[in-house]
N, C-alpha and C positions, 0 to 999 in steps of 0.2 A: 264386680270384679275389675272392670275397666277403671272405675274411679279409684280403686285401690292402687292400681298400677300408675295412675297419673299423680295422685296426691302424696303417695309415700316418697317418691324422689323429690317432689316439690318441698315437702317438709324437711327432708335431709339437707337440701340446699339452703333453705331458710334457717334451719338450726345451725348449720355450719357458719353461715354469715353472722347470725345473732351471737354465737358464742365466741367468735374470733375477732371479727372486725367491729361490730356494733354492740359490744357487750354492755356498754354504759348508756347507749342511746335507746330511748323508748321506741319500740317497734310494735306494729299491730300484732296481735296474737293470731298468727296464721293457722295454727293447729286448732284453736277454738273455732275459727271461722270455717275451717273444713268440716269440723264436727257439726256445727250449726247448719251448714249446707247439706251434709249427708242426712241429718235428722229431719230436716224439713222436706227433703225429697221423698221420704217415706221408706227408705231402705232400713230394714230392721237388723237382720243378722250380720250382714256385711258392714253395716254402720257401726254396730257394737264392736266388731273385730277391728275395724278401721280406727275407731276411737281408742281402743286399748293399745293397738300397735303404735299409733301416733303418740300417745301419752308415754308409752314405754320408751320410744325413741327419744322423746324430749327429756325424759329422766336420764337416759344414758348420755346424751349430749350435755345436759346441764349439770351433771354430777350431783343430782339430787337424790333423795331417798327413793329407791326404786319402787314404783307403784303409786307415788303421790300424784303425779300428773295423770296416770292411767285411771286411777280411781275418780278423779275429778272430771275427766273427759267422758268417761262412761256414764257417770251420773248426769252430766249435762246433756249427753245424747238422749238419755231416757227422759229427762225433763222436756227437752225441745220436741222429741218425737211425740210425746203425749200431748203437749201443748199445741203442736201443729195440726192436730185434728180439729181444734176450735179456733186457733189464731193463725192468720196467714201473714207472712212476712213479705208482702209484695211491694210496699213503698219504701223509699229510702229512709224516712224517719223511723219506720217500724224496724227496719234492719239495724239501724244505728242504736236504737234503744235496746233491742234484744241483744245485740253484740256487747254493748256496754254493760248491761246488767248481768249477762252471763259471764263476762270477764271478771266482774266483781265477785260473783258467786264462786267462780273457779279459783280466784286468788284466795278467798277466805277458806275454801275447802282445802286447798293445798297448804295454807298456813296452819290449819287445824291438824292435818295429817303430820306435818313437820313437828308441831308442838307435841302431839301424842307420841312421837318417836323420840322425844327428848331434845329436839333442836329448836331453840328459841331465836327467832330472827325478827328484826324490826323492819318488815317490808310493807307495812300498811300504806304509807304514802306512795310507794311504788305501785301498789295494787290499783289505787285510784288513777294514777297517771297512765298505767297500762290500759285501764278500762276506757279512759277518754280517747287515747290514741286508737284503740281498737274500734270504738264507736265511730270515730271520725272517718276511718278508712273502710268500714264495713259496707257502705252503700256502693263503693267502687269495686271492692274485692269479690263480693258475693256474685255479682253478675259476671265477673271474669271467670269464676269457677264454673258457672253455667256454660259459658262459652267453651272452656277447657273440656268439660264432660261431654259436650256435643261433638267433639272431634271424632271422626270416624277412624277406627283402627284398621289399617290395611291387613287383609288376610284373616279378619275376625270370623269366627265360626258362628253362624246363626242357625239355630234349629237343627244342628247336626250336619249342615251343609257348608261347603266353602263357597 
């Protein structure tokens, strides 16, 4: 729950910046990296809810077909959650490869959902550029998420006590 309260405002700030100031500049896919972080930590129900809410928020900010990002992020959460039982993303190259390949998968899934809804867009080169940028920044951003999630919330209730 604490991760939800940390990562949702971070996503809103990121999407506000991405859709207004840096709309033509390639930025790392922060929402995908948050989902990757949540999935490899092992949270299942909250991670799925977080993935759906982040995807829906991204759809609202990006004026896309509602559900396209939610679908791809929930599916990516399931893939990473199942894969993290066998594969550990502990090193920087492993994080970069995972983030880059998942960014490609997400771009292709989103493009397929858009095509099934009758919207044909030529964003395939943009998908590769986004995957490269996400892979480049993933080894730095994922440990920062670990640091953010380790912050103690003042007044938090643990085990029914204050």
